[in-house]
Structures are given as structure tokens and as C-alpha cells.
BAVO-656021 format. One record per residue: residue number from 1; x, y, z of N, C-alpha, C in turn; residue in three letters. Coordinates in nm, 4 decimals. Example, Ala and Ser with C-alpha at 12.3 -4.5 7.8 and 13.67 -1.06 7.14 Angstrom:
2
+-----+----------+----------+----------+----------+----------+----------+----------+----------+----------+-----+
:   n :     n_px :     n_py :     n_pz :    ca_px :    ca_py :    ca_pz :     c_px :     c_py :     c_pz : res :
+-----+----------+----------+----------+----------+----------+----------+----------+----------+----------+-----+
:   1 :   1.3190 :  -0.5690 :   0.7800 :   1.2300 :  -0.4500 :   0.7800 :   1.3200 :  -0.3300 :   0.7800 : ALA :
:   2 :   1.2850 :  -0.2250 :   0.7080 :   1.3670 :  -0.1060 :   0.7140 :   1.2900 :   0.0030 :   0.7870 : SER :
+-----+----------+----------+----------+----------+----------+----------+----------+----------+----------+-----+
//
This chain:
81
+-----+----------+----------+----------+----------+----------+----------+----------+----------+----------+-----+
:   n :     n_px :     n_py :     n_pz :    ca_px :    ca_py :    ca_pz :     c_px :     c_py :     c_pz : res :
+-----+----------+----------+----------+----------+----------+----------+----------+----------+----------+-----+
:   1 :   0.2145 :  -0.1360 :   3.0729 :   0.0812 :  -0.2574 :   3.0510 :  -0.0283 :  -0.2062 :   2.9270 : MET :
:   2 :  -0.0137 :  -0.3161 :   2.8816 :  -0.1199 :  -0.3297 :   2.7190 :  -0.2513 :  -0.2717 :   2.7867 : ARG :
:   3 :  -0.3254 :  -0.2117 :   2.6860 :  -0.4510 :  -0.1895 :   2.6532 :  -0.5648 :  -0.2622 :   2.5876 : TRP :
:   4 :  -0.6653 :  -0.3025 :   2.6204 :  -0.7700 :  -0.2869 :   2.4335 :  -0.8406 :  -0.2812 :   2.4990 : ASN :
:   5 :  -0.9277 :  -0.2624 :   2.3977 :  -1.1116 :  -0.1879 :   2.3613 :  -1.1896 :  -0.1630 :   2.4923 : GLU :
:   6 :  -1.2008 :  -0.2814 :   2.5957 :  -1.3018 :  -0.2995 :   2.7091 :  -1.2755 :  -0.1860 :   2.7769 : ALA :
:   7 :  -1.1332 :  -0.1871 :   2.7671 :  -1.0324 :  -0.1424 :   2.8747 :  -1.0611 :   0.0648 :   2.8536 : ASP :
:   8 :  -1.0804 :   0.1377 :   2.7047 :  -1.1610 :   0.1970 :   2.6572 :  -1.3101 :   0.2219 :   2.7548 : ILE :
:   9 :  -1.3683 :   0.0977 :   2.6629 :  -1.5210 :   0.1836 :   2.6975 :  -1.5146 :   0.1569 :   2.8986 : PHE :
:  10 :  -1.4413 :   0.0500 :   2.9380 :  -1.4616 :   0.1078 :   3.0995 :  -1.4292 :   0.2321 :   3.1241 : SER :
:  11 :  -1.3408 :   0.3332 :   3.1039 :  -1.3106 :   0.4375 :   3.1076 :  -1.3979 :   0.5114 :   3.0756 : ILE :
:  12 :  -1.4580 :   0.5124 :   2.9064 :  -1.5998 :   0.6136 :   2.9091 :  -1.7115 :   0.6152 :   2.9832 : CYS :
:  13 :  -1.7330 :   0.4801 :   3.0346 :  -1.8170 :   0.3816 :   3.1390 :  -1.8057 :   0.4460 :   3.2433 : ALA :
:  14 :  -1.6790 :   0.4754 :   3.3300 :  -1.6468 :   0.5075 :   3.3921 :  -1.7249 :   0.6943 :   3.4553 : ARG :
:  15 :  -1.6247 :   0.7450 :   3.3669 :  -1.6353 :   0.8743 :   3.3465 :  -1.7837 :   0.9298 :   3.3070 : VAL :
:  16 :  -1.8624 :   0.8447 :   3.2202 :  -2.0175 :   0.8796 :   3.1937 :  -2.1116 :   0.8422 :   3.2456 : LEU :
:  17 :  -2.0602 :   0.7526 :   3.3894 :  -2.1777 :   0.7289 :   3.5168 :  -2.2457 :   0.6032 :   3.3884 : SER :
:  18 :  -2.1717 :   0.5645 :   3.3056 :  -2.3064 :   0.4019 :   3.2832 :  -2.1827 :   0.2813 :   3.2725 : ARG :
:  19 :  -2.2488 :   0.2318 :   3.2609 :  -2.2185 :   0.0995 :   3.2283 :  -2.1708 :  -0.0248 :   3.1573 : HIS :
:  20 :  -2.0226 :  -0.0354 :   3.0711 :  -1.9679 :  -0.0795 :   3.0038 :  -2.0149 :  -0.1813 :   2.9007 : PRO :
:  21 :  -2.0863 :  -0.2349 :   2.9542 :  -2.2190 :  -0.3057 :   2.8527 :  -2.2163 :  -0.2335 :   2.7130 : THR :
:  22 :  -2.3112 :  -0.0671 :   2.7809 :  -2.4088 :  -0.0124 :   2.7079 :  -2.2570 :   0.0866 :   2.6204 : GLU :
:  23 :  -2.2048 :   0.0550 :   2.6067 :  -2.0591 :   0.1233 :   2.5294 :  -1.9934 :  -0.0124 :   2.4105 : ILE :
:  24 :  -2.0073 :  -0.0175 :   2.2450 :  -1.9891 :  -0.0311 :   2.1727 :  -1.8508 :   0.1043 :   2.0350 : THR :
:  25 :  -1.8342 :  -0.0404 :   1.9449 :  -1.7444 :   0.0678 :   1.8847 :  -1.7917 :   0.1497 :   1.8209 : ARG :
:  26 :  -1.9653 :   0.1301 :   1.8137 :  -2.0454 :   0.2143 :   1.6790 :  -2.2008 :   0.3474 :   1.7992 : ALA :
:  27 :  -2.0892 :   0.3497 :   1.9535 :  -2.1808 :   0.4312 :   2.0253 :  -2.1300 :   0.5559 :   2.0037 : THR :
:  28 :  -2.2763 :   0.6336 :   1.9674 :  -2.1592 :   0.7516 :   2.0110 :  -2.1663 :   0.7786 :   2.0797 : ARG :
:  29 :  -2.0506 :   0.9184 :   2.1533 :  -1.9864 :   0.9758 :   2.2986 :  -2.1265 :   1.1003 :   2.2958 : LEU :
:  30 :  -2.0956 :   1.1862 :   2.1970 :  -2.2106 :   1.2901 :   2.2717 :  -2.3206 :   1.2443 :   2.2759 : VAL :
:  31 :  -2.4012 :   1.1761 :   2.1150 :  -2.5354 :   1.1641 :   2.1533 :  -2.5730 :   1.0661 :   2.2135 : GLU :
:  32 :  -2.5199 :   0.9719 :   2.1462 :  -2.5772 :   0.8435 :   2.2715 :  -2.5775 :   0.8541 :   2.4360 : ASP :
:  33 :  -2.4668 :   0.8802 :   2.4144 :  -2.3487 :   0.8829 :   2.5776 :  -2.4242 :   0.9860 :   2.7173 : LEU :
:  34 :  -2.4133 :   1.1345 :   2.5958 :  -2.4363 :   1.2805 :   2.6805 :  -2.2922 :   1.3104 :   2.7366 : GLY :
:  35 :  -2.1688 :   1.2673 :   2.6406 :  -2.0141 :   1.3438 :   2.7042 :  -2.0645 :   1.4882 :   2.5929 : ALA :
:  36 :  -1.9755 :   1.5410 :   2.7493 :  -1.9952 :   1.7007 :   2.7167 :  -1.8406 :   1.7119 :   2.6584 : SER :
:  37 :  -1.7662 :   1.8563 :   2.6729 :  -1.6302 :   1.9020 :   2.6790 :  -1.5820 :   1.8155 :   2.7430 : SER :
:  38 :  -1.5947 :   1.8679 :   2.8843 :  -1.5287 :   1.8164 :   3.0264 :  -1.4919 :   1.6767 :   3.0011 : LEU :
:  39 :  -1.6318 :   1.6089 :   2.9529 :  -1.6131 :   1.4422 :   2.9984 :  -1.5228 :   1.4061 :   2.9050 : ASP :
:  40 :  -1.4983 :   1.4692 :   2.7744 :  -1.4174 :   1.3915 :   2.6379 :  -1.2602 :   1.4428 :   2.7372 : LEU :
:  41 :  -1.2217 :   1.5375 :   2.7500 :  -1.1504 :   1.5534 :   2.8372 :  -1.0969 :   1.4524 :   2.9027 : MET :
:  42 :  -1.1943 :   1.4678 :   3.0274 :  -1.1773 :   1.3628 :   3.1271 :  -1.1193 :   1.2198 :   3.1275 : GLN :
:  43 :  -1.1899 :   1.1767 :   2.9592 :  -1.1309 :   1.0219 :   2.9506 :  -1.0001 :   1.0189 :   2.8264 : ILE :
:  44 :  -1.0004 :   1.1457 :   2.7952 :  -0.8078 :   1.1645 :   2.7341 :  -0.7568 :   1.1406 :   2.8517 : ALA :
:  45 :  -0.7934 :   1.2403 :   2.9900 :  -0.6112 :   1.2207 :   3.0938 :  -0.6780 :   1.0807 :   3.1923 : GLN :
:  46 :  -0.7647 :   1.0310 :   3.1734 :  -0.7156 :   0.9297 :   3.2333 :  -0.6884 :   0.8173 :   3.1871 : SER :
:  47 :  -0.7008 :   0.7874 :   3.0311 :  -0.6090 :   0.7139 :   2.9210 :  -0.4401 :   0.7257 :   2.9287 : ILE :
:  48 :  -0.4519 :   0.8450 :   2.9113 :  -0.2463 :   0.9079 :   2.9694 :  -0.2228 :   0.8714 :   3.1001 : GLU :
:  49 :  -0.3612 :   0.8723 :   3.2091 :  -0.2778 :   0.8678 :   3.3658 :  -0.2364 :   0.7051 :   3.3964 : LYS :
:  50 :  -0.3174 :   0.6481 :   3.3029 :  -0.3322 :   0.4547 :   3.2884 :  -0.2282 :   0.4345 :   3.2255 : GLU :
:  51 :  -0.1752 :   0.4474 :   3.1336 :  -0.1381 :   0.4083 :   2.9797 :  -0.0532 :   0.4677 :   2.9297 : TRP :
:  52 :  -0.0163 :   0.5982 :   2.9299 :   0.0804 :   0.6922 :   2.9189 :   0.0617 :   0.7257 :   2.7913 : GLY :
:  53 :  -0.0179 :   0.7141 :   2.7394 :  -0.0892 :   0.7368 :   2.5610 :  -0.1650 :   0.8670 :   2.5488 : ILE :
:  54 :  -0.1025 :   0.9866 :   2.5077 :  -0.1863 :   1.1322 :   2.4958 :  -0.2336 :   1.1587 :   2.3517 : VAL :
:  55 :  -0.3141 :   1.1689 :   2.3638 :  -0.4227 :   1.2425 :   2.3256 :  -0.4943 :   1.3683 :   2.2624 : LEU :
:  56 :  -0.4547 :   1.4204 :   2.1275 :  -0.4096 :   1.5338 :   2.0910 :  -0.5465 :   1.6289 :   2.1715 : SER :
:  57 :  -0.6004 :   1.7424 :   2.2084 :  -0.7202 :   1.7732 :   2.2624 :  -0.7875 :   1.8467 :   2.1284 : GLU :
:  58 :  -0.7202 :   1.8752 :   2.0368 :  -0.7617 :   1.8791 :   1.8988 :  -0.8541 :   1.8043 :   1.8624 : ASP :
:  59 :  -0.7972 :   1.6648 :   1.8944 :  -0.8986 :   1.5437 :   1.8519 :  -0.9569 :   1.5073 :   1.9261 : ASP :
:  60 :  -0.9903 :   1.5563 :   2.0607 :  -1.0876 :   1.4892 :   2.1147 :  -1.2599 :   1.5071 :   2.0165 : LEU :
:  61 :  -1.2209 :   1.6422 :   2.0320 :  -1.3717 :   1.7111 :   1.9770 :  -1.4014 :   1.6348 :   1.8133 : PHE :
:  62 :  -1.3234 :   1.5650 :   1.7273 :  -1.3843 :   1.5346 :   1.6328 :  -1.3412 :   1.3876 :   1.6369 : LEU :
:  63 :  -1.4176 :   1.2840 :   1.7606 :  -1.4464 :   1.1604 :   1.8159 :  -1.5466 :   1.1530 :   1.7534 : PHE :
:  64 :  -1.6301 :   1.1105 :   1.6874 :  -1.8070 :   1.0533 :   1.6748 :  -1.8538 :   0.9578 :   1.8273 : ASN :
:  65 :  -1.7380 :   0.8527 :   1.7799 :  -1.7721 :   0.7531 :   1.8657 :  -1.7314 :   0.6738 :   1.9194 : THR :
:  66 :  -1.6991 :   0.5742 :   2.0222 :  -1.6014 :   0.4860 :   2.0909 :  -1.5273 :   0.4105 :   1.9988 : ALA :
:  67 :  -1.5617 :   0.4095 :   1.8975 :  -1.4782 :   0.3243 :   1.7516 :  -1.3269 :   0.3913 :   1.6893 : GLY :
:  68 :  -1.4213 :   0.5357 :   1.7172 :  -1.2952 :   0.6699 :   1.7023 :  -1.1799 :   0.7137 :   1.7988 : ASP :
:  69 :  -1.2523 :   0.6322 :   1.9104 :  -1.1896 :   0.6628 :   1.9840 :  -1.0338 :   0.5677 :   2.0192 : LEU :
:  70 :  -1.0888 :   0.4927 :   2.0153 :  -1.0734 :   0.3204 :   2.0413 :  -0.9466 :   0.3705 :   1.9380 : VAL :
:  71 :  -1.0281 :   0.3780 :   1.8139 :  -0.8592 :   0.4094 :   1.6876 :  -0.7887 :   0.4889 :   1.7149 : ALA :
:  72 :  -0.7295 :   0.6032 :   1.7502 :  -0.7338 :   0.7327 :   1.8157 :  -0.5709 :   0.6998 :   1.8579 : ALA :
:  73 :  -0.6716 :   0.6134 :   2.0186 :  -0.6146 :   0.5542 :   2.0932 :  -0.4708 :   0.5007 :   2.0365 : THR :
:  74 :  -0.5081 :   0.4106 :   1.9686 :  -0.3613 :   0.2781 :   1.9182 :  -0.2890 :   0.4024 :   1.8350 : GLN :
:  75 :  -0.3509 :   0.4634 :   1.7221 :  -0.2145 :   0.5346 :   1.6325 :  -0.1599 :   0.6393 :   1.7378 : ALA :
:  76 :  -0.2204 :   0.6871 :   1.8658 :  -0.1547 :   0.7516 :   1.9492 :  -0.0636 :   0.6576 :   2.0520 : ALA :
:  77 :  -0.0910 :   0.5620 :   2.0247 :   0.0092 :   0.4731 :   2.1363 :   0.1440 :   0.3768 :   2.0472 : SER :
:  78 :   0.1025 :   0.3528 :   1.9220 :   0.2105 :   0.3502 :   1.8322 :   0.2903 :   0.4685 :   1.7628 : THR :
:  79 :   0.2594 :   0.5378 :   1.7687 :   0.3367 :   0.7065 :   1.7601 :   0.4169 :   0.7059 :   2.0044 : ASN :
:  80 :   0.4140 :   0.6588 :   2.0895 :   0.4468 :   0.7063 :   2.2123 :   0.5480 :   0.6043 :   2.2247 : CYS :
:  81 :   0.6079 :   0.4846 :   2.0872 :   0.6676 :   0.3397 :   2.1262 :   0.7637 :   0.3895 :   2.0667 : VAL :
+-----+----------+----------+----------+----------+----------+----------+----------+----------+----------+-----+
//
């Protein structure tokens, strides 16, 4: 199954108890949404469970914005193929 940006935003919204429309590519995960390191791990696990895309745990803490997360998911998904 293919994913898109809105799918990633929906996962972030679900994990962070937010509405998906609150999240854009420029939304900062920690500063704007209050994501903790545990939240970031849950987001990565949800992406892996949903699409089989594995994000590096080390890289999770380098993501600043939701757009960074989308880009990393895109990069990881091309490595899975």
C-alpha cells in the first residue's frame, strides 16, 4: 500500500492527540506539537507497522518538522524496494 503526506500527518495526529489539519510540513514536532522522544518512537513504529518502512531510531531525534519526517519516510521507502 502506498502512503502519502496526509497519512504521515494522520499518524502524528493520532499519536500526539491532535487534529490532522493542525499539521503541515512546517509544523515542528517538538516545539509546536509537544512530541516527546517516546512519541517519536511511537510514530516510527506506526509507520513501520502500516507500511513496513523502517526509520532509524538515531535519525528520529534529528527530525525537526513534519516535513523532515515525510522526507525521511520517503527516503527509507525507496531503500525498502
